[in-house]
PDB file of N, CA, C and O in Angstrom:
ATOM      1  N   MET A   1     123.474  45.123 173.906  1.00  0.00           N
ATOM      2  CA  MET A   1     122.244  44.972 173.161  1.00  0.00           C
ATOM      3  C   MET A   1     121.625  43.615 173.493  1.00  0.00           C
ATOM      4  O   MET A   1     122.325  42.627 173.713  1.00  0.00           O
ATOM      5  N   THR A   2     120.334  43.601 173.520  1.00  0.00           N
ATOM      6  CA  THR A   2     119.627  42.369 173.818  1.00  0.00           C
ATOM      7  C   THR A   2     119.404  41.562 172.534  1.00  0.00           C
ATOM      8  O   THR A   2     119.560  42.076 171.426  1.00  0.00           O
ATOM      9  N   LEU A   3     119.044  40.313 172.704  1.00  0.00           N
ATOM     10  CA  LEU A   3     118.830  39.434 171.552  1.00  0.00           C
ATOM     11  C   LEU A   3     117.723  39.943 170.616  1.00  0.00           C
ATOM     12  O   LEU A   3     117.913  39.900 169.401  1.00  0.00           O
ATOM     13  N   PRO A   4     116.580  40.421 171.121  1.00  0.00           N
ATOM     14  CA  PRO A   4     115.569  40.939 170.192  1.00  0.00           C
ATOM     15  C   PRO A   4     116.056  42.129 169.358  1.00  0.00           C
ATOM     16  O   PRO A   4     115.673  42.268 168.197  1.00  0.00           O
ATOM     17  N   VAL A   5     116.884  42.973 169.937  1.00  0.00           N
ATOM     18  CA  VAL A   5     117.423  44.119 169.187  1.00  0.00           C
ATOM     19  C   VAL A   5     118.354  43.630 168.084  1.00  0.00           C
ATOM     20  O   VAL A   5     118.313  44.138 166.963  1.00  0.00           O
ATOM     21  N   VAL A   6     119.184  42.654 168.394  1.00  0.00           N
ATOM     22  CA  VAL A   6     120.101  42.095 167.393  1.00  0.00           C
ATOM     23  C   VAL A   6     119.308  41.413 166.280  1.00  0.00           C
ATOM     24  O   VAL A   6     119.636  41.576 165.105  1.00  0.00           O
ATOM     25  N   LEU A   7     118.284  40.662 166.626  1.00  0.00           N
ATOM     26  CA  LEU A   7     117.471  39.985 165.612  1.00  0.00           C
ATOM     27  C   LEU A   7     116.722  40.980 164.731  1.00  0.00           C
ATOM     28  O   LEU A   7     116.598  40.762 163.526  1.00  0.00           O
ATOM     29  N   LEU A   8     116.223  42.066 165.314  1.00  0.00           N
ATOM     30  CA  LEU A   8     115.565  43.095 164.515  1.00  0.00           C
ATOM     31  C   LEU A   8     116.559  43.756 163.565  1.00  0.00           C
ATOM     32  O   LEU A   8     116.237  44.004 162.403  1.00  0.00           O
ATOM     33  N   GLY A   9     117.755  44.039 164.049  1.00  0.00           N
ATOM     34  CA  GLY A   9     118.787  44.618 163.192  1.00  0.00           C
ATOM     35  C   GLY A   9     119.169  43.682 162.053  1.00  0.00           C
ATOM     36  O   GLY A   9     119.348  44.123 160.918  1.00  0.00           O
ATOM     37  N   LEU A  10     119.294  42.388 162.351  1.00  0.00           N
ATOM     38  CA  LEU A  10     119.598  41.416 161.297  1.00  0.00           C
ATOM     39  C   LEU A  10     118.464  41.330 160.280  1.00  0.00           C
ATOM     40  O   LEU A  10     118.714  41.251 159.077  1.00  0.00           O
ATOM     41  N   ALA A  11     117.237  41.346 160.750  1.00  0.00           N
ATOM     42  CA  ALA A  11     116.100  41.272 159.833  1.00  0.00           C
ATOM     43  C   ALA A  11     116.062  42.484 158.902  1.00  0.00           C
ATOM     44  O   ALA A  11     115.809  42.339 157.707  1.00  0.00           O
ATOM     45  N   ILE A  12     116.309  43.654 159.434  1.00  0.00           N
ATOM     46  CA  ILE A  12     116.300  44.871 158.605  1.00  0.00           C
ATOM     47  C   ILE A  12     117.459  44.834 157.612  1.00  0.00           C
ATOM     48  O   ILE A  12     117.281  45.157 156.437  1.00  0.00           O
ATOM     49  N   ALA A  13     118.639  44.442 158.076  1.00  0.00           N
ATOM     50  CA  ALA A  13     119.807  44.391 157.188  1.00  0.00           C
ATOM     51  C   ALA A  13     119.614  43.353 156.085  1.00  0.00           C
ATOM     52  O   ALA A  13     119.966  43.609 154.933  1.00  0.00           O
ATOM     53  N   LEU A  14     119.060  42.189 156.418  1.00  0.00           N
ATOM     54  CA  LEU A  14     118.828  41.165 155.397  1.00  0.00           C
ATOM     55  C   LEU A  14     117.769  41.609 154.396  1.00  0.00           C
ATOM     56  O   LEU A  14     117.884  41.319 153.205  1.00  0.00           O
ATOM     57  N   LEU A  15     116.746  42.303 154.864  1.00  0.00           N
ATOM     58  CA  LEU A  15     115.728  42.828 153.955  1.00  0.00           C
ATOM     59  C   LEU A  15     116.344  43.827 152.972  1.00  0.00           C
ATOM     60  O   LEU A  15     116.018  43.809 151.785  1.00  0.00           O
ATOM     61  N   ILE A  16     117.216  44.681 153.452  1.00  0.00           N
ATOM     62  CA  ILE A  16     117.883  45.645 152.568  1.00  0.00           C
ATOM     63  C   ILE A  16     118.747  44.911 151.548  1.00  0.00           C
ATOM     64  O   ILE A  16     118.762  45.269 150.370  1.00  0.00           O
ATOM     65  N   GLY A  17     119.467  43.881 152.001  1.00  0.00           N
ATOM     66  CA  GLY A  17     120.289  43.094 151.086  1.00  0.00           C
ATOM     67  C   GLY A  17     119.459  42.406 150.014  1.00  0.00           C
ATOM     68  O   GLY A  17     119.843  42.394 148.845  1.00  0.00           O
ATOM     69  N   PHE A  18     118.304  41.824 150.409  1.00  0.00           N
ATOM     70  CA  PHE A  18     117.415  41.195 149.430  1.00  0.00           C
ATOM     71  C   PHE A  18     116.877  42.206 148.431  1.00  0.00           C
ATOM     72  O   PHE A  18     116.839  41.930 147.232  1.00  0.00           O
ATOM     73  N   LEU A  19     116.463  43.369 148.906  1.00  0.00           N
ATOM     74  CA  LEU A  19     115.943  44.401 148.005  1.00  0.00           C
ATOM     75  C   LEU A  19     117.021  44.887 147.028  1.00  0.00           C
ATOM     76  O   LEU A  19     116.742  45.127 145.853  1.00  0.00           O
ATOM     77  N   PHE A  20     118.247  45.027 147.527  1.00  0.00           N
ATOM     78  CA  PHE A  20     119.340  45.448 146.644  1.00  0.00           C
ATOM     79  C   PHE A  20     119.605  44.381 145.588  1.00  0.00           C
ATOM     80  O   PHE A  20     119.894  44.710 144.437  1.00  0.00           O
ATOM     81  N   HIS A  21     119.509  43.106 145.967  1.00  0.00           N
ATOM     82  CA  HIS A  21     119.700  42.024 145.016  1.00  0.00           C
ATOM     83  C   HIS A  21     118.590  42.022 143.964  1.00  0.00           C
ATOM     84  O   HIS A  21     118.848  41.756 142.790  1.00  0.00           O
ATOM     85  N   ILE A  22     117.369  42.314 144.377  1.00  0.00           N
ATOM     86  CA  ILE A  22     116.266  42.376 143.413  1.00  0.00           C
ATOM     87  C   ILE A  22     116.501  43.511 142.421  1.00  0.00           C
ATOM     88  O   ILE A  22     116.222  43.360 141.232  1.00  0.00           O
ATOM     89  N   LEU A  23     117.014  44.656 142.904  1.00  0.00           N
ATOM     90  CA  LEU A  23     117.267  45.793 142.017  1.00  0.00           C
ATOM     91  C   LEU A  23     118.451  45.553 141.090  1.00  0.00           C
ATOM     92  O   LEU A  23     118.392  45.902 139.911  1.00  0.00           O
ATOM     93  N   ARG A  24     119.530  44.959 141.607  1.00  0.00           N
ATOM     94  CA  ARG A  24     120.754  44.802 140.829  1.00  0.00           C
ATOM     95  C   ARG A  24     120.847  43.470 140.100  1.00  0.00           C
ATOM     96  O   ARG A  24     121.530  43.371 139.080  1.00  0.00           O
ATOM     97  N   GLY A  25     120.173  42.445 140.607  1.00  0.00           N
ATOM     98  CA  GLY A  25     120.219  41.137 139.967  1.00  0.00           C
ATOM     99  C   GLY A  25     121.519  40.411 140.265  1.00  0.00           C
ATOM    100  O   GLY A  25     122.366  40.900 141.012  1.00  0.00           O
ATOM    101  N   GLY A  26     121.659  39.251 139.675  1.00  0.00           N
ATOM    102  CA  GLY A  26     122.877  38.483 139.851  1.00  0.00           C
ATOM    103  C   GLY A  26     122.580  37.061 140.295  1.00  0.00           C
ATOM    104  O   GLY A  26     121.427  36.637 140.379  1.00  0.00           O
ATOM    105  N   SER A  27     123.655  36.340 140.575  1.00  0.00           N
ATOM    106  CA  SER A  27     123.551  34.930 140.935  1.00  0.00           C
ATOM    107  C   SER A  27     123.350  34.774 142.441  1.00  0.00           C
ATOM    108  O   SER A  27     123.230  35.749 143.183  1.00  0.00           O
ATOM    109  N   GLY A  28     123.319  33.516 142.860  1.00  0.00           N
ATOM    110  CA  GLY A  28     123.186  33.232 144.284  1.00  0.00           C
ATOM    111  C   GLY A  28     124.391  33.696 145.081  1.00  0.00           C
ATOM    112  O   GLY A  28     124.260  34.128 146.226  1.00  0.00           O
ATOM    113  N   TRP A  29     125.572  33.607 144.467  1.00  0.00           N
ATOM    114  CA  TRP A  29     126.789  34.081 145.156  1.00  0.00           C
ATOM    115  C   TRP A  29     126.734  35.585 145.351  1.00  0.00           C
ATOM    116  O   TRP A  29     127.185  36.102 146.373  1.00  0.00           O
ATOM    117  N   ARG A  30     126.186  36.283 144.377  1.00  0.00           N
ATOM    118  CA  ARG A  30     126.042  37.732 144.491  1.00  0.00           C
ATOM    119  C   ARG A  30     125.051  38.067 145.606  1.00  0.00           C
ATOM    120  O   ARG A  30     125.236  39.044 146.331  1.00  0.00           O
ATOM    121  N   LEU A  31     123.998  37.252 145.741  1.00  0.00           N
ATOM    122  CA  LEU A  31     123.041  37.444 146.830  1.00  0.00           C
ATOM    123  C   LEU A  31     123.735  37.310 148.179  1.00  0.00           C
ATOM    124  O   LEU A  31     123.516  38.132 149.069  1.00  0.00           O
ATOM    125  N   LEU A  32     124.564  36.290 148.343  1.00  0.00           N
ATOM    126  CA  LEU A  32     125.300  36.125 149.598  1.00  0.00           C
ATOM    127  C   LEU A  32     126.235  37.302 149.855  1.00  0.00           C
ATOM    128  O   LEU A  32     126.386  37.746 150.993  1.00  0.00           O
ATOM    129  N   LEU A  33     126.856  37.800 148.804  1.00  0.00           N
ATOM    130  CA  LEU A  33     127.734  38.966 148.934  1.00  0.00           C
ATOM    131  C   LEU A  33     126.937  40.187 149.397  1.00  0.00           C
ATOM    132  O   LEU A  33     127.375  40.913 150.289  1.00  0.00           O
ATOM    133  N   TYR A  34     125.773  40.412 148.796  1.00  0.00           N
ATOM    134  CA  TYR A  34     124.936  41.549 149.181  1.00  0.00           C
ATOM    135  C   TYR A  34     124.439  41.425 150.608  1.00  0.00           C
ATOM    136  O   TYR A  34     124.409  42.413 151.342  1.00  0.00           O
ATOM    137  N   LEU A  35     124.047  40.222 151.013  1.00  0.00           N
ATOM    138  CA  LEU A  35     123.565  40.031 152.379  1.00  0.00           C
ATOM    139  C   LEU A  35     124.682  40.302 153.390  1.00  0.00           C
ATOM    140  O   LEU A  35     124.459  40.960 154.406  1.00  0.00           O
ATOM    141  N   GLY A  36     125.877  39.793 153.107  1.00  0.00           N
ATOM    142  CA  GLY A  36     127.003  40.037 154.003  1.00  0.00           C
ATOM    143  C   GLY A  36     127.380  41.504 154.083  1.00  0.00           C
ATOM    144  O   GLY A  36     127.645  42.028 155.165  1.00  0.00           O
ATOM    145  N   MET A  37     127.402  42.168 152.924  1.00  0.00           N
ATOM    146  CA  MET A  37     127.737  43.590 152.924  1.00  0.00           C
ATOM    147  C   MET A  37     126.669  44.412 153.630  1.00  0.00           C
ATOM    148  O   MET A  37     126.981  45.404 154.290  1.00  0.00           O
ATOM    149  N   SER A  38     125.423  44.007 153.496  1.00  0.00           N
ATOM    150  CA  SER A  38     124.340  44.731 154.148  1.00  0.00           C
ATOM    151  C   SER A  38     124.431  44.604 155.670  1.00  0.00           C
ATOM    152  O   SER A  38     124.232  45.583 156.389  1.00  0.00           O
ATOM    153  N   ILE A  39     124.730  43.411 156.153  1.00  0.00           N
ATOM    154  CA  ILE A  39     124.888  43.214 157.599  1.00  0.00           C
ATOM    155  C   ILE A  39     126.082  44.011 158.112  1.00  0.00           C
ATOM    156  O   ILE A  39     126.003  44.645 159.164  1.00  0.00           O
ATOM    157  N   LEU A  40     127.189  43.981 157.371  1.00  0.00           N
ATOM    158  CA  LEU A  40     128.371  44.744 157.767  1.00  0.00           C
ATOM    159  C   LEU A  40     128.068  46.243 157.805  1.00  0.00           C
ATOM    160  O   LEU A  40     128.448  46.926 158.756  1.00  0.00           O
ATOM    161  N   GLY A  41     127.391  46.755 156.784  1.00  0.00           N
ATOM    162  CA  GLY A  41     127.060  48.170 156.737  1.00  0.00           C
ATOM    163  C   GLY A  41     126.107  48.579 157.850  1.00  0.00           C
ATOM    164  O   GLY A  41     126.262  49.652 158.432  1.00  0.00           O
ATOM    165  N   PHE A  42     125.122  47.738 158.154  1.00  0.00           N
ATOM    166  CA  PHE A  42     124.192  48.049 159.233  1.00  0.00           C
ATOM    167  C   PHE A  42     124.931  48.077 160.562  1.00  0.00           C
ATOM    168  O   PHE A  42     124.689  48.955 161.391  1.00  0.00           O
ATOM    169  N   ALA A  43     125.832  47.118 160.768  1.00  0.00           N
ATOM    170  CA  ALA A  43     126.606  47.087 162.016  1.00  0.00           C
ATOM    171  C   ALA A  43     127.514  48.312 162.124  1.00  0.00           C
ATOM    172  O   ALA A  43     127.651  48.889 163.202  1.00  0.00           O
ATOM    173  N   LEU A  44     128.132  48.708 161.017  1.00  0.00           N
ATOM    174  CA  LEU A  44     128.978  49.906 161.042  1.00  0.00           C
ATOM    175  C   LEU A  44     128.160  51.163 161.294  1.00  0.00           C
ATOM    176  O   LEU A  44     128.619  52.072 161.985  1.00  0.00           O
ATOM    177  N   GLY A  45     126.957  51.226 160.743  1.00  0.00           N
ATOM    178  CA  GLY A  45     126.080  52.363 161.006  1.00  0.00           C
ATOM    179  C   GLY A  45     125.678  52.427 162.477  1.00  0.00           C
ATOM    180  O   GLY A  45     125.623  53.510 163.059  1.00  0.00           O
ATOM    181  N   GLN A  46     125.399  51.279 163.075  1.00  0.00           N
ATOM    182  CA  GLN A  46     125.070  51.232 164.497  1.00  0.00           C
ATOM    183  C   GLN A  46     126.265  51.632 165.346  1.00  0.00           C
ATOM    184  O   GLN A  46     126.130  52.374 166.319  1.00  0.00           O
ATOM    185  N   TRP A  47     127.442  51.131 164.966  1.00  0.00           N
ATOM    186  CA  TRP A  47     128.651  51.471 165.713  1.00  0.00           C
ATOM    187  C   TRP A  47     128.908  52.978 165.647  1.00  0.00           C
ATOM    188  O   TRP A  47     129.243  53.598 166.656  1.00  0.00           O
ATOM    189  N   GLY A  48     128.749  53.567 164.452  1.00  0.00           N
ATOM    190  CA  GLY A  48     128.930  55.005 164.309  1.00  0.00           C
ATOM    191  C   GLY A  48     127.932  55.790 165.145  1.00  0.00           C
ATOM    192  O   GLY A  48     128.264  56.824 165.724  1.00  0.00           O
ATOM    193  N   SER A  49     126.720  55.290 165.199  1.00  0.00           N
ATOM    194  CA  SER A  49     125.690  55.938 166.012  1.00  0.00           C
ATOM    195  C   SER A  49     126.068  55.936 167.486  1.00  0.00           C
ATOM    196  O   SER A  49     125.924  56.948 168.173  1.00  0.00           O
ATOM    197  N   MET A  50     126.551  54.795 167.970  1.00  0.00           N
ATOM    198  CA  MET A  50     126.912  54.694 169.388  1.00  0.00           C
ATOM    199  C   MET A  50     128.232  55.408 169.693  1.00  0.00           C
ATOM    200  O   MET A  50     128.364  56.041 170.740  1.00  0.00           O
ATOM    201  N   ALA A  51     129.206  55.310 168.784  1.00  0.00           N
ATOM    202  CA  ALA A  51     130.521  55.886 169.040  1.00  0.00           C
ATOM    203  C   ALA A  51     130.504  57.411 169.024  1.00  0.00           C
ATOM    204  O   ALA A  51     131.176  58.049 169.835  1.00  0.00           O
ATOM    205  N   PHE A  52     129.746  57.991 168.112  1.00  0.00           N
ATOM    206  CA  PHE A  52     129.738  59.439 167.971  1.00  0.00           C
ATOM    207  C   PHE A  52     128.542  60.106 168.640  1.00  0.00           C
ATOM    208  O   PHE A  52     128.432  61.332 168.638  1.00  0.00           O
ATOM    209  N   GLY A  53     127.647  59.306 169.209  1.00  0.00           N
ATOM    210  CA  GLY A  53     126.500  59.862 169.905  1.00  0.00           C
ATOM    211  C   GLY A  53     125.419  60.400 168.994  1.00  0.00           C
ATOM    212  O   GLY A  53     124.604  61.221 169.415  1.00  0.00           O
ATOM    213  N   TRP A  54     125.399  59.945 167.741  1.00  0.00           N
ATOM    214  CA  TRP A  54     124.382  60.388 166.803  1.00  0.00           C
ATOM    215  C   TRP A  54     123.116  59.582 167.030  1.00  0.00           C
ATOM    216  O   TRP A  54     123.173  58.401 167.372  1.00  0.00           O
ATOM    217  N   SER A  55     121.983  60.223 166.839  1.00  0.00           N
ATOM    218  CA  SER A  55     120.720  59.522 167.012  1.00  0.00           C
ATOM    219  C   SER A  55     119.660  60.180 166.149  1.00  0.00           C
ATOM    220  O   SER A  55     119.555  61.406 166.109  1.00  0.00           O
ATOM    221  N   MET A  56     118.874  59.364 165.457  1.00  0.00           N
ATOM    222  CA  MET A  56     117.772  59.909 164.661  1.00  0.00           C
ATOM    223  C   MET A  56     116.450  59.374 165.194  1.00  0.00           C
ATOM    224  O   MET A  56     115.796  60.045 165.993  1.00  0.00           O
ATOM    225  N   TYR A  57     116.051  58.210 164.779  1.00  0.00           N
ATOM    226  CA  TYR A  57     114.798  57.596 165.234  1.00  0.00           C
ATOM    227  C   TYR A  57     115.138  56.237 165.817  1.00  0.00           C
ATOM    228  O   TYR A  57     115.310  55.265 165.082  1.00  0.00           O
ATOM    229  N   LYS A  58     115.234  56.169 167.119  1.00  0.00           N
ATOM    230  CA  LYS A  58     115.618  54.926 167.766  1.00  0.00           C
ATOM    231  C   LYS A  58     114.412  54.029 167.978  1.00  0.00           C
ATOM    232  O   LYS A  58     113.323  54.495 168.314  1.00  0.00           O
ATOM    233  N   VAL A  59     114.620  52.749 167.780  1.00  0.00           N
ATOM    234  CA  VAL A  59     113.651  51.715 168.112  1.00  0.00           C
ATOM    235  C   VAL A  59     114.310  50.897 169.210  1.00  0.00           C
ATOM    236  O   VAL A  59     115.060  49.964 168.923  1.00  0.00           O
ATOM    237  N   GLY A  60     114.043  51.231 170.440  1.00  0.00           N
ATOM    238  CA  GLY A  60     114.761  50.617 171.556  1.00  0.00           C
ATOM    239  C   GLY A  60     116.198  51.098 171.535  1.00  0.00           C
ATOM    240  O   GLY A  60     116.456  52.301 171.573  1.00  0.00           O
ATOM    241  N   ALA A  61     117.124  50.172 171.474  1.00  0.00           N
ATOM    242  CA  ALA A  61     118.544  50.527 171.398  1.00  0.00           C
ATOM    243  C   ALA A  61     119.042  50.589 169.963  1.00  0.00           C
ATOM    244  O   ALA A  61     120.222  50.845 169.724  1.00  0.00           O
ATOM    245  N   LEU A  62     118.152  50.356 169.007  1.00  0.00           N
ATOM    246  CA  LEU A  62     118.530  50.273 167.601  1.00  0.00           C
ATOM    247  C   LEU A  62     118.256  51.597 166.907  1.00  0.00           C
ATOM    248  O   LEU A  62     117.128  52.091 166.922  1.00  0.00           O
ATOM    249  N   ASP A  63     119.286  52.171 166.299  1.00  0.00           N
ATOM    250  CA  ASP A  63     119.130  53.406 165.535  1.00  0.00           C
ATOM    251  C   ASP A  63     118.944  53.022 164.065  1.00  0.00           C
ATOM    252  O   ASP A  63     119.914  52.859 163.325  1.00  0.00           O
ATOM    253  N   VAL A  64     117.703  52.884 163.668  1.00  0.00           N
ATOM    254  CA  VAL A  64     117.371  52.319 162.364  1.00  0.00           C
ATOM    255  C   VAL A  64     117.858  53.179 161.188  1.00  0.00           C
ATOM    256  O   VAL A  64     118.474  52.618 160.282  1.00  0.00           O
ATOM    257  N   PRO A  65     117.626  54.500 161.138  1.00  0.00           N
ATOM    258  CA  PRO A  65     118.050  55.262 159.956  1.00  0.00           C
ATOM    259  C   PRO A  65     119.561  55.244 159.723  1.00  0.00           C
ATOM    260  O   PRO A  65     120.005  55.155 158.578  1.00  0.00           O
ATOM    261  N   LEU A  66     120.344  55.324 160.776  1.00  0.00           N
ATOM    262  CA  LEU A  66     121.798  55.296 160.572  1.00  0.00           C
ATOM    263  C   LEU A  66     122.272  53.904 160.173  1.00  0.00           C
ATOM    264  O   LEU A  66     123.239  53.771 159.423  1.00  0.00           O
ATOM    265  N   GLY A  67     121.607  52.875 160.663  1.00  0.00           N
ATOM    266  CA  GLY A  67     121.924  51.521 160.229  1.00  0.00           C
ATOM    267  C   GLY A  67     121.603  51.308 158.763  1.00  0.00           C
ATOM    268  O   GLY A  67     122.381  50.700 158.028  1.00  0.00           O
ATOM    269  N   ILE A  68     120.450  51.813 158.341  1.00  0.00           N
ATOM    270  CA  ILE A  68     120.060  51.698 156.937  1.00  0.00           C
ATOM    271  C   ILE A  68     121.027  52.489 156.057  1.00  0.00           C
ATOM    272  O   ILE A  68     121.413  52.026 154.984  1.00  0.00           O
ATOM    273  N   THR A  69     121.415  53.673 156.506  1.00  0.00           N
ATOM    274  CA  THR A  69     122.364  54.489 155.744  1.00  0.00           C
ATOM    275  C   THR A  69     123.695  53.757 155.582  1.00  0.00           C
ATOM    276  O   THR A  69     124.251  53.711 154.485  1.00  0.00           O
ATOM    277  N   GLY A  70     124.199  53.191 156.662  1.00  0.00           N
ATOM    278  CA  GLY A  70     125.448  52.432 156.583  1.00  0.00           C
ATOM    279  C   GLY A  70     125.324  51.238 155.668  1.00  0.00           C
ATOM    280  O   GLY A  70     126.241  50.947 154.900  1.00  0.00           O
ATOM    281  N   SER A  71     124.199  50.539 155.737  1.00  0.00           N
ATOM    282  CA  SER A  71     123.977  49.371 154.899  1.00  0.00           C
ATOM    283  C   SER A  71     123.959  49.745 153.424  1.00  0.00           C
ATOM    284  O   SER A  71     124.606  49.088 152.609  1.00  0.00           O
ATOM    285  N   VAL A  72     123.229  50.782 153.080  1.00  0.00           N
ATOM    286  CA  VAL A  72     123.133  51.200 151.682  1.00  0.00           C
ATOM    287  C   VAL A  72     124.481  51.711 151.171  1.00  0.00           C
ATOM    288  O   VAL A  72     124.857  51.424 150.035  1.00  0.00           O
ATOM    289  N   LEU A  73     125.210  52.461 151.996  1.00  0.00           N
ATOM    290  CA  LEU A  73     126.523  52.951 151.573  1.00  0.00           C
ATOM    291  C   LEU A  73     127.492  51.808 151.286  1.00  0.00           C
ATOM    292  O   LEU A  73     128.198  51.828 150.278  1.00  0.00           O
ATOM    293  N   ILE A  74     127.527  50.821 152.161  1.00  0.00           N
ATOM    294  CA  ILE A  74     128.429  49.686 151.954  1.00  0.00           C
ATOM    295  C   ILE A  74     127.987  48.869 150.741  1.00  0.00           C
ATOM    296  O   ILE A  74     128.830  48.386 149.986  1.00  0.00           O
ATOM    297  N   LEU A  75     126.683  48.708 150.545  1.00  0.00           N
ATOM    298  CA  LEU A  75     126.198  47.972 149.373  1.00  0.00           C
ATOM    299  C   LEU A  75     126.573  48.677 148.072  1.00  0.00           C
ATOM    300  O   LEU A  75     127.037  48.033 147.131  1.00  0.00           O
ATOM    301  N   VAL A  76     126.379  49.971 148.012  1.00  0.00           N
ATOM    302  CA  VAL A  76     126.712  50.718 146.790  1.00  0.00           C
ATOM    303  C   VAL A  76     128.224  50.695 146.558  1.00  0.00           C
ATOM    304  O   VAL A  76     128.677  50.485 145.432  1.00  0.00           O
ATOM    305  N   LEU A  77     128.994  50.907 147.610  1.00  0.00           N
ATOM    306  CA  LEU A  77     130.454  50.877 147.476  1.00  0.00           C
ATOM    307  C   LEU A  77     130.936  49.486 147.063  1.00  0.00           C
ATOM    308  O   LEU A  77     131.797  49.364 146.191  1.00  0.00           O
ATOM    309  N   GLY A  78     130.399  48.455 147.671  1.00  0.00           N
ATOM    310  CA  GLY A  78     130.797  47.090 147.326  1.00  0.00           C
ATOM    311  C   GLY A  78     130.398  46.712 145.919  1.00  0.00           C
ATOM    312  O   GLY A  78     131.160  46.036 145.227  1.00  0.00           O
ATOM    313  N   ASP A  79     129.215  47.132 145.473  1.00  0.00           N
ATOM    314  CA  ASP A  79     128.782  46.841 144.113  1.00  0.00           C
ATOM    315  C   ASP A  79     129.652  47.581 143.105  1.00  0.00           C
ATOM    316  O   ASP A  79     130.032  47.018 142.079  1.00  0.00           O
ATOM    317  N   TRP A  80     129.966  48.831 143.392  1.00  0.00           N
ATOM    318  CA  TRP A  80     130.849  49.590 142.506  1.00  0.00           C
ATOM    319  C   TRP A  80     132.229  48.936 142.434  1.00  0.00           C
ATOM    320  O   TRP A  80     132.806  48.804 141.354  1.00  0.00           O
ATOM    321  N   PHE A  81     132.751  48.529 143.589  1.00  0.00           N
ATOM    322  CA  PHE A  81     134.065  47.889 143.625  1.00  0.00           C
ATOM    323  C   PHE A  81     134.043  46.564 142.861  1.00  0.00           C
ATOM    324  O   PHE A  81     134.990  46.243 142.143  1.00  0.00           O
ATOM    325  N   ASN A  82     132.977  45.807 143.013  1.00  0.00           N
ATOM    326  CA  ASN A  82     132.870  44.530 142.336  1.00  0.00           C
ATOM    327  C   ASN A  82     132.766  44.716 140.820  1.00  0.00           C
ATOM    328  O   ASN A  82     133.337  43.931 140.063  1.00  0.00           O
ATOM    329  N   LEU A  83     132.051  45.732 140.377  1.00  0.00           N
ATOM    330  CA  LEU A  83     131.917  45.973 138.938  1.00  0.00           C
ATOM    331  C   LEU A  83     133.212  46.476 138.327  1.00  0.00           C
ATOM    332  O   LEU A  83     133.544  46.112 137.199  1.00  0.00           O
ATOM    333  N   ASN A  84     133.951  47.309 139.055  1.00  0.00           N
ATOM    334  CA  ASN A  84     135.176  47.891 138.503  1.00  0.00           C
ATOM    335  C   ASN A  84     136.408  47.028 138.687  1.00  0.00           C
ATOM    336  O   ASN A  84     137.297  47.038 137.835  1.00  0.00           O
ATOM    337  N   TYR A  85     136.482  46.287 139.772  1.00  0.00           N
ATOM    338  CA  TYR A  85     137.683  45.535 140.065  1.00  0.00           C
ATOM    339  C   TYR A  85     137.440  44.042 140.221  1.00  0.00           C
ATOM    340  O   TYR A  85     138.357  43.300 140.572  1.00  0.00           O
ATOM    341  N   GLY A  86     136.219  43.594 139.964  1.00  0.00           N
ATOM    342  CA  GLY A  86     135.891  42.168 140.074  1.00  0.00           C
ATOM    343  C   GLY A  86     136.469  41.388 138.932  1.00  0.00           C
ATOM    344  O   GLY A  86     137.205  41.924 138.104  1.00  0.00           O
ATOM    345  N   SER A  87     136.135  40.112 138.888  1.00  0.00           N
ATOM    346  CA  SER A  87     136.660  39.262 137.823  1.00  0.00           C
ATOM    347  C   SER A  87     136.101  39.709 136.476  1.00  0.00           C
ATOM    348  O   SER A  87     134.958  40.155 136.385  1.00  0.00           O
ATOM    349  N   THR A  88     136.902  39.587 135.453  1.00  0.00           N
ATOM    350  CA  THR A  88     136.515  40.027 134.120  1.00  0.00           C
ATOM    351  C   THR A  88     136.275  38.854 133.196  1.00  0.00           C
ATOM    352  O   THR A  88     136.320  39.011 131.976  1.00  0.00           O
ATOM    353  N   SER A  89     136.017  37.667 133.759  1.00  0.00           N
ATOM    354  CA  SER A  89     135.781  36.495 132.897  1.00  0.00           C
ATOM    355  C   SER A  89     134.444  36.657 132.184  1.00  0.00           C
ATOM    356  O   SER A  89     133.463  37.130 132.759  1.00  0.00           O
ATOM    357  N   LYS A  90     134.434  36.260 130.943  1.00  0.00           N
ATOM    358  CA  LYS A  90     133.224  36.418 130.134  1.00  0.00           C
ATOM    359  C   LYS A  90     132.556  35.091 129.953  1.00  0.00           C
ATOM    360  O   LYS A  90     131.516  35.007 129.299  1.00  0.00           O
TER     361      LYS A  90
END
């Protein structure tokens, strides 16, 4: 992948992480957690697209819908895990 493709993927993943933070709320640490999970999910979605030969709507070498799907899945799973198994300090 070229640098512009990687930067576009990072921009999309960070935007998804910011939007998820706006919807769910939380502190600055939670924002960093969402951004990291969003980047991880987008990368896993891209890897799945390339590994299994799946393709929906490609923008150059970037398969945007599968990246977004991976990002949202990891964000929802991570948020659920954090709510159920995170720290219980009040």
